[in-house]
C-alpha positions as a printed Julia matrix, in Angstrom:
190×3 Matrix{Float64}:
  59.55   10.19    5.97
  59.5     9.1     2.16
  57.09   11.02   -0.03
  57.24    8.26   -3.03
  56.19    5.66   -0.63
  53.29    7.94    0.93
  52.32    8.76   -2.68
  52.04    5.12   -3.62
  50.07    4.15   -0.75
  47.58    7.09   -1.44
  47.36    6.18   -5.24
  46.78    2.59   -4.29
  43.9     3.63   -1.89
  42.38    5.71   -4.68
  42.67    2.84   -7.35
  41.02    0.41   -4.76
  38.1     2.94   -3.88
  37.63    3.32   -7.51
  37.12   -0.21   -8.1
  34.89   -0.61   -4.85
  32.59    2.47   -5.56
  32.68    2.74   -9.26
  32.49   -0.81  -10.69
  31.57   -3.53   -7.71
  28.99   -1.3    -5.9
  26.9    -0.41   -8.9
  27.27   -3.97  -10.54
  26.24   -5.63   -6.82
  23.0    -2.99   -6.62
  22.49   -3.87  -10.46
  22.36   -7.41   -9.65
  20.31   -7.4    -6.6
  17.74   -5.24   -8.35
  17.79   -7.66  -11.22
  17.1   -10.97   -8.66
  14.11   -8.85   -6.99
  13.16   -6.85  -10.33
   9.37   -6.98   -9.27
   9.98   -4.96   -6.4
  12.68   -2.61   -7.96
  10.19   -1.81  -10.75
   7.73   -0.87   -7.68
   5.72   -4.18   -7.32
   3.54   -3.26  -10.54
   0.2    -5.71  -11.0
  -0.93   -6.35  -14.47
  -4.42   -7.5   -15.3
  -5.52   -8.44  -18.79
  -2.03   -7.24  -19.94
  -2.43   -3.92  -18.52
  -0.85   -2.49  -15.55
  -3.74   -1.78  -12.93
  -1.58   -0.49  -10.24
   1.2    -1.36   -7.32
   0.97   -3.54   -4.54
   2.99   -1.27   -2.28
   0.83    2.07   -3.07
  -2.8     2.41   -2.43
  -5.21    3.88   -5.13
  -8.33    5.92   -4.93
 -11.39    4.01   -5.73
 -14.49    5.37   -6.95
 -16.7     2.36   -8.62
 -19.1     1.49   -5.93
 -18.5    -1.95   -7.45
 -15.42   -2.66   -5.73
 -13.93   -2.02   -2.49
 -12.73    1.32   -1.16
  -9.21    2.15    0.24
  -8.46    4.33    3.51
  -8.25    7.94    3.06
  -5.36    9.66    1.61
  -4.85   13.37    1.61
  -2.13   13.36   -1.09
  -4.39   11.13   -3.29
  -1.88    8.2    -3.5
   0.71   10.14   -4.94
   3.79    8.43   -4.41
   6.04   11.63   -5.36
   5.48   13.07   -1.96
   4.97   10.0     0.68
   3.58   11.78    3.62
   0.6    12.3     5.13
  -0.5    15.69    6.77
   0.44   14.43   10.17
  -2.26   16.27   12.22
  -2.23   15.89   15.85
  -5.01   14.04   17.35
  -6.6    17.2    18.83
  -6.14   19.08   15.86
  -9.59   20.71   14.66
  -8.97   20.17   10.8
  -8.39   16.06   11.93
 -11.55   16.18   13.93
 -13.75   17.67   11.29
 -12.06   15.37    8.43
 -12.8    12.07   10.54
 -16.62   13.42   11.44
 -17.56   13.93    8.02
 -15.7    10.61    7.02
 -17.57    8.71    9.56
 -20.67   10.4     8.2
 -20.28    9.67    4.89
 -19.22    6.23    5.6
 -22.33    5.46    7.8
 -24.79    6.7     5.44
 -23.27    4.82    2.56
 -22.92    1.65    4.11
 -25.93    1.97    6.49
 -23.74    1.66    9.48
 -23.58    3.05   12.9
 -20.6     5.22   13.19
 -19.05    2.96   16.13
 -19.05   -0.08   13.8
 -16.33    1.71   11.32
 -12.78    0.75   12.01
 -10.48    3.76   12.35
  -8.13    2.7     9.57
 -11.21    3.45    7.38
 -11.51    7.24    8.48
  -8.14    8.03    9.17
  -4.89    7.68    6.76
  -1.4     5.79    7.08
   1.46    7.8     8.12
   2.6     7.94    4.45
  -1.06    8.08    2.92
   0.08    5.63    0.55
  -0.87    2.42    2.08
  -2.31   -0.05    0.21
  -3.92   -2.25    3.02
  -7.03   -1.95    5.1
  -8.31   -4.02    8.16
 -10.28   -6.92    7.55
 -13.12   -5.42    9.67
 -13.07   -2.43    6.77
 -13.43   -4.68    4.17
 -16.23   -6.67    5.91
 -17.96   -3.61    6.5
 -18.23   -3.05    2.56
 -19.63   -6.3     1.65
 -23.36   -5.48    2.04
 -23.09   -2.48   -0.09
 -20.7    -4.13   -2.97
 -23.07   -7.2    -2.9
 -25.76   -4.6    -3.62
 -24.04   -2.82   -6.53
 -22.94   -6.18   -8.3
 -25.75   -8.83   -7.61
 -22.91  -11.25   -6.2
 -23.97  -12.99   -3.01
 -22.67  -11.69    0.36
 -21.19  -15.33    1.21
 -18.52  -15.02   -2.21
 -17.72  -11.78   -1.23
 -16.73  -12.66    2.37
 -14.6   -15.61    1.01
 -12.89  -13.59   -1.49
 -11.93  -11.32    1.57
 -11.01  -14.34    3.71
  -8.64  -15.56    0.72
  -7.04  -12.12    0.6
  -6.18  -11.69    4.09
  -2.71  -11.5     4.8
  -1.75  -12.5     8.46
   0.89  -10.9    10.51
   4.61  -11.79    9.92
   5.68  -14.54   11.87
   2.37  -14.58   13.49
   3.05  -11.63   15.9
   4.47   -8.86   13.96
   1.97   -6.5    12.85
  -1.82   -6.73   12.02
  -3.92   -8.83    9.58
  -4.6    -6.69    6.55
  -6.0    -6.93    3.43
  -4.25   -5.47    0.32
  -7.28   -3.43   -1.63
  -5.56   -3.91   -5.14
  -5.44   -7.45   -4.58
  -8.96   -7.77   -3.28
 -10.7    -5.75   -6.32
  -8.97   -7.75   -8.82
 -10.26  -10.84   -7.09
 -13.59   -9.61   -7.1
 -13.32   -8.35  -10.69
 -12.74  -12.17  -11.61
 -15.92  -12.86  -10.25
 -17.82  -10.25  -11.83
 -16.26  -11.22  -15.19
 -17.41  -14.69  -15.04
């Protein structure tokens, strides 16, 4: 066995590894990040030249003039990205859902059985920016009373913001609350 030959092969492999992992790979990731720069920056949304949120992380909505998001035990803090993951038979989850049902039924003047599950339970990440169209529709009357905008216009805004399942079969129809509230704000500002 020739030690010089083996050492030369090792040095060549080291040089190839350095070129691939120190130059080509970082450059490729940078180019890909530049091509999809909005996604690489967190899909931030600007309104009136001010960043108002992200398309991929929900927000706590307190104003009675806008659509409410689904619950989040971490208050939509992207640093944590996980819900409490309570089992269906966990008393803490049961109590939280019961309290949410009562609060929502009183606020929106609904029977508890009319409230969709996603409006009282959080997503697995507790960051989901979407609600079901049903959860959006149940807020129409309440928002109409608070904004003075007709229920028909609010329903139209929801219909325009419904995202269909991927290829018509993967996932569920959903509404991005941030997009929905921006569309509503544009009507309010008219």
